[in-house]
N, C-alpha and C positions, 0 to 999 in steps of 0.2 A: 351570509353564513360563512364562517371561517372553516377552512379545511386544514388539518394539521398534517404536515409531512414529517416523516421521521427518518433518521439515518443513524448508523453506528459506525464508528471508526475504531480500529485497534492497531497497535504497534505490531509489526511482524519482526521476526528474528534478524533479518538481514539489514544492516545499516539503518537507514531512516525510512525504510519501506512501511507503508500504512495500508491496511485493507479497509475499504470504504464499502458499507453495505446499506442498501435501502430497498425495501419491497422484494427481497430475494435476489436483487442484482448486486454484483460485486465489481469494483474496480480497484486497482492498486495505484497508490501514489508513491512517489519517491522524490529525490532531489538529484541534480547533476553531481558528478564526482567532485567538482570544485567547491560545492557547498556541503560536502560531507556525505552525500548519498552514493548509491550504487548505479545510478542512471539507468534504471530498468523500467521507468515509467515517467509520465508527466509529473511535474510538481504541482502543489495545490494552486499556485497562482496561474499556471498554465491551464489548470482545470477551470478556474474562474473565467478565463478567456473563452474556453470551449463551452462552458455553461451559457455564457452570454450569446455566443454565436449559435449554439443549438436552440436556445430559446427564441432568438430572432428568426431562425429558419422554421421552427414550428409555427410561430405566429404567421409568417408569410404563407406557409402551406395551409394553415387552418382558415385564414381569412381572405385568401385571394379571390375565391368565387364570390363571396359576399361583397367584395369591392370591385367586382367586375374587372379583375386583373388576371391575366393569364401569363404564365411563364413555363418554359420547358425545363430550365435548370435554375438553381439558385445556390449561391454560397456566400459566406461572409469571411473576409480576411480581417484578423484582429491582431493588435499589438498593444502592449502596455509598458510603461516605464516604471521601474521599481529599483530603488537603491538597496541592495542586500545588506549594506552596512547598517541599516536601521535595525533589522531583526537580529543581526549578528552582534549588536551592541557596540559597534565600532564607531558610530557617528550618531549625532542627535538629528536624525532625519526620519521622515515618515516610514513606517514599517511596510505599508501597502503601496499599491499603485498610485502614482501621482496623476497619471492620465492613461486612458484607454482610447485608442483610435480604431475605427473599423470602417470597412468599405463593403457595401452590399453589391453583389454582382447578379444581375438578372439576364438570363438568355430569354428574350421576349421580343415580340413584335409591337409591344405597347410603346407609346411616345416617351421621351425622356421626362417630360413634365409629369405624366401619369406614374412613371416609375419612381420619381422623386417623391410624389405625394404618397404613394404606397409605402415607400421606405420610411417616410416620416411617421406614418401610422404604425408601422412595425416598431419603430423606436419608442413611440409613446405607449404602446400596448404591452411590450415585453416585460414580464414580471422580474426577471433577473436584472434587466436594465434599470428598472425602477429601484430595486434594492441597492444597486451600485450608485445610481445617481442621487438618490434621496437618503441613503443610509437605512439601517435597520437596527432596532434596539437589540443588543446582545445581552442575555441574562444567564449568568452562571447559577443554575437552580439547585445544584447539589454537588457535593464532593463525597464520593463513596470509597472507602478503603475495603479491600477484600483480601 
């Protein structure tokens, strides 16, 4: 059974700032000043990195007990390579990330082998990782003038 998640974004008056809303929660997106923004918030591709890391962290927390894996702390460090000339129309290069790299950090007494096995499970189970790794069909369903 599919579950539909919804979000709404809207342009704010200052520079390139955008308000993002879902289920009553709100975050602001922006761009660095060198890309035309006011540098008041993360930009959308930084949010993608955070979404991936957050998803991996939730998977780790949600499934640790079922995998008989315990940890005291967990965090993910992520970085991605993107050439802004693509979306700025300055070069014929990909608009999005070419590669995303991440490291999972466990504060745990578990063995390295068990930590690596659990990290592989996290990577295979994370829905955001699946979207990034396998792509997702994007469908413009409507254009509304008001």
